N, C-alpha and C positions, 0 to 999 in steps of 0.2 A: 477628427483626431488621427494622428499617426501614432500607433501604439506598437512598441517593441515588445516582443516576447523572448526573453532570454532563456534558451534551452541549451546553453553550452555544456551543462552537466550531463546531458542525456546520452546514455549508452544503451542502445536498444537491447531489450531482453535481459538486461543486467540490473538496472537501477530499481526495478520492481514498482512499488507503489507510486513513486514520483513520476514514472513513465505513464502509468494509468491515469494519474491526475492530469498530466500535460495533454494526453490524448483526449480525455473527456472534456476538459475545459475548452480546448481549442475547437472541438466539434460543437460544443454548446454555443460558443461565441459565433461560430460560422452559421449556426441555425437561427440566431436571434438578431444578428447585427450585420446588415449589408452596407452600412454607411461608412463606418470607420475603417481605416486601413491598418492591417496587422503585418508587421515585419517580424518574421520568425527567424531568430539567429540560432543556428545549429553548428556543431563542430563537424569535422569531416567524417567521423564515425557514424553520424546520424544524417549524412547527406541525402540518403534515400528514405529517411523516415517519413511516413505519410502525413501530409498536412492537407487541409481542405483545398479543393480545386477552385474555390470561389475567387473571383477576380480581386477581391480586397485582401487576399492572403498572399504574401510574398515571402519566399524562402531566401534567406541570406546564409550561404555556406561560408563559414569563417575558416581561415587557414590555421587551424589548430586541431590536434588530435585529442579527443576526449579522455582516453585512458591515462594520458600523461598528466597527472593532476597538477603538478607545480606549473607546467607550461600553460595549462588551461586557466589557472588562477591569475597568472601574470597577464595573459591575454585579456581576461575579463576585467582586470583592474586598469590596464594601461591602453589597450587597443580598442576594446569595445566602446569606451566613451567617445573615441574619435569617430567610430562608425555611427554612433547615435547622432552625432553632429552632422556627419556626412549625409545621412538619410533624413535629417530634420525630424527626428523622433520627438513627439510631444511628451511621451511618458514611457518609461521602461518598466516592465513587470518581469522580475526574475523568479522562476518557479522552483528553484532547487536550493534553498537555504542561503545562498550567497548572491550578492548583487554588487555592481560597481560602487565602491565607497565614495568615489567622486564622480558623480554623474552630471552631464550638462543639462539634464532635464529631470523633472520630478520622477521619483522612484518608488515602486511598490515591490515588496519581496514576500514570497510565500515561504514560511518556515513551518513545516508540518509538526515538528515536535522538538524536544530538547534531549534527544537520545544521546548526544555527545556529552551531556551532563548526567542525565538520569540513569543511563545504562552505559557509562563510560568504559566499563571493563569489557564490553563486547566489541570495542572499536580499537584498532591499532593505534599506538601512541602518536605517530606522526599525523595520521589522518584525524585523530581526535583533537589534537592541539590546533591544527590549522583550521579545522572546521569550527571549533569553538571560537577562535579569534574572528574569522571572517563572518560567521553567522551572528555572533553577538554584536559585532560592529554594524553589520547590515541591519539588524533589528533596531539599533539606536539611530542610525543615520538615514535610513529610508524614510520617506514621507508617510508611509503607512505599511503595516504588516498584516498579511493574511495568514490565517492558520486554519486547521481542518477539524478542530473539535474544541468544545468549551474546556475540556480537560487541559489541552495544550495552552489555551489562552490564560487560564488560571496559573499555569506554571510560568508563563512569560511574565505575568504581573508580579509573581512572588519571587522568582529567581533573577530575572533581568530588570525588575523594577520598571517595566514599561507601563505607561498609563493605559487604562482599559480602553479609552476612546481612540487610541492609536491602533487597536487590533480589531480586525473583523474576522468572524468565523464563517467560512463557506464550506458546507459539508460536501463530501464526495458522493459518487454513485458507482455503479458497476458498468464495465464495458462488455461483460459477457453476454452472449446470446443463447437462448434456450434451443433455437432451431438450427444451430450450426452443424454442419456435417463433420463428424470426426475423421481423423486421418486414416483410420481403418474401419472396416464394416462394423456397425454397432454391435452385432452379435459376436464379433470377435475382439472387441475392444479390451475386455477384461482379460481374456486369454492372452492377448498380445502383450499385456503387462504382467503376466504371471499371476493373475488374481483368480482364485477359486473360492466358491462359497460366499456366504454373507460377510460383509466387512464394515468396519468403522474407518472413516477417512479423516486425515488431517494434512495440512501443508507442513512440509519439513522446513528446512532452513538451517544454514550453518551457524547463525548467530546464537549466542548463549541465551539471550532473552526470549527466544522462541520456545525454550523450555521442553524440548523434545525428550531428553532423558527422563523427566518426571512423568511424561505421558507414557513412555515405555514402562516405567516402574508401575504405573497404575494398571496398565494392560497386563503386566505380569501377575498382579494380584487377582486378576479375573480369568487367567488362562484356563483354569479347570472348571469355570462356572459358565462360560459362554462358548459358542461355537464360532464366533466371528474371528476373522483375521484383522490386523491393523495395517492399513495402507497409508504410507507416507508419500505424498506427492512432492517430488523434487529430491533434494539431498538432505543429509543430516550432518550434525557436527562430526568432524574428523575423528574425535576421540571416543565416539560412541560406536562400538562394534556389536552388531546385533547377535553375531554368533561367537562373540569373544567371552572372556572370563568375567567381564563386568556386566554381562546380561545373561540371565538364566538360559541355559542351553535348551531348555524345553520350548523356548520361544522360536527357535530356529524353524523357519518355514512358515511361521504364522505372522511375521512382520515382513511386509513387502515394501521395498523402497524403490520407487519408480525411476529415480533420476529425472533428468529434464524430460518433460513431455510437451508436445505442441499445445499452443493455446486452445486450439479447437477440440482437444481431448479432455480439457479440464472439466467443463460443464457436464458432459456425459458421465465422467467418473464420480463427480459429486452426486448426480441424480441417481446413480445405482447404489449408493451407500445407504446404510440404515441409520447412521448417525455421523454428523460432522463435529469435530472437536478442535477448539482453538485454545491451547494451554499457555499462551504468551504471558510473560511477566510484565511486558510493557508494550503498548501500541499507541501511536499518536492518533490513529483512527481505527484500524481493524477492518479493512476492506473485505477480507475473506468471510467475515460474518454475513455481509450483504450478499456475497456470491453464493454462499450456502443457502441463505433464505430464498434467493432467486431460484436455486435448483430444487427447492421444495423438499429439503431434508431437515430433520430435527437438529437444532444447533445447541451444543453445550460449549460454554466458553468460560474463560478466566474472568474474574471480577476486577482485574487490574487495569490501570490506565483509563483510556477512553472507551474500552470495549463495552461496558454496560450502557453507556450513552448511545452507542451505535446500534447495539442489538435490541434495545428496548425490551418489551415483554415477549419478544419472539425468540427468546433463548433462555436456557437455564445456566446459572453461574456457579462456579466453584472456586475454592481457594487454590491458586496455581502452585502453591508450595506444599500442598497435601495430596500425595498419591492416593491416599485412602478416600478423600473427598471426591477426587476425579473418578475413581473406580465406582464409588457409591452412586454417583449421578449417571454414569454410563449404564450400570446395571438397572437402575430405576427406569431409565428411558427405554431400554430394550424390553423390559417386562411390562410396560404400560403403554398400550396402543392409543388410549385416549389422550394421554399426555403428549405423545408424538403428534397426533392429529392437531392438538391445540397449538403446539409449537410451530407446526407448518403453517397453520392458518394465521396466527399472529405474526409470524415472520413475513408472510406475504403482505399483511397490512402495514407492517413496519417499513417495508421496502418502498411503499408509496411516498414516503417522506423525502425520498432522495431522487434527484434527477440532475443531469448535467446542464440542462437548460436553466434550472434554478440556480445552480452554482455559477453559471455564466452571467445571469442577470445580476446577482449579488456582486460579482467581481466587476462588472461594468459600472455598477453604482459606485464602487470604490474609485475606479478611474475618474468618473465624473466629479466625485467629491474632492479628490486630490487636485484636479485641474480647475475646480471652482465653477 
C-alpha cells in the first residue's frame, strides 16, 4: 500500500498533543511496518520536522505555510487531492481534525475530540466556525474516523450522529524519556527556573478549559497550611495576574510560572515534584496524566472528560469546579505517604496499557479494513 499521512496542520512546538500523536504514531508505524510505503505531507513550517529515516517513509514538502490557516485549508481541499493522485496514494490518513472532503482515494481522519463544540468559548470565533465545518464534514465524508478515547467516541455518536462502527479508538502513549539529559545540570535545574523548596507542579496553558484560575484558587486556600510552592510549566491565561488584585498578594513568590521550557527539562521537573495536578475542565485524552505517571509522581486530576479513563486507578480525582475539593485532595496527598506510594505504583501499572506500537498496529488494522 501507498499510505499518505496528512500533516499539513503541523506547527512544531505549537500544536501540542496533536504533534505528540503524529510523532508517536509515525514512530510506531516505522517500528512495525517495513512493507507499506508512507508519504508524509507537511507544510513548509514543518519541512525539517523529524520523520523516520526508513526507506519506506518519504517526506513531501507542500508549498503552503502552516500558520496561515485559510491558505492551508484551501491547499488541503484543492491541491492536496491532486498530489494524492500524482503519487498514486492508496489511502490518506489526516491526523489533525480535517481531511480533503473530496479525495481521489479512501480517507481516514483522526478527530481527537469535539473541543470546537464542547468548549467552544475557548476558541476564537473564526477558528471555531471553520474547524466545526471542516471537522464535522470530515467525520461524515471520510471512510473511517479514528479518535483517542471512548469518551470522544461517545460524543461523536451523540453529537454528530456517527454510527459506532465507523469509529475506532486508538489510545495514545508518551514520547517522554526518563533518562534524557536536561538543558542545564540536574542540580541546577530548579534554580535555573527560580524554584526553591518543595513544590506542586501542573501544566499551564492559555486556554480557559485548562482551569488554571481554579487551581490557583485552591492553592490560595492552602497557602498557610503547606510549605510547598506551585509551579506552572508553560504560560497561563493572559487575564490571570499572579501578583495582581485578582490573586491574593500573599501568593506572590509562591507561584512560579516557568514560561516555555525545553522538552528535555519537562521530565526532570515532573520527577522532582511532590504532586502533579491536572485541573482541566475538558480533555479528549489527557496525555499529561501519563507523563506524570511515567515520572513517578502522585497524580491528582479532574474527573472531567476522558481523564478518568486515561488515569485509571493511578490517580485521585476531584471536581474541577470546586477549589475546596482540589485543595482537600492536595492536602490529603501531602499528608499521606502510603497513599502517594500507592498512586505511584498503580500509575506505573496503568502506564503499561499504552504504547505507540499498539497504537500503530490498531491504526494499520483500520487502513487494511478500509481497503478491504
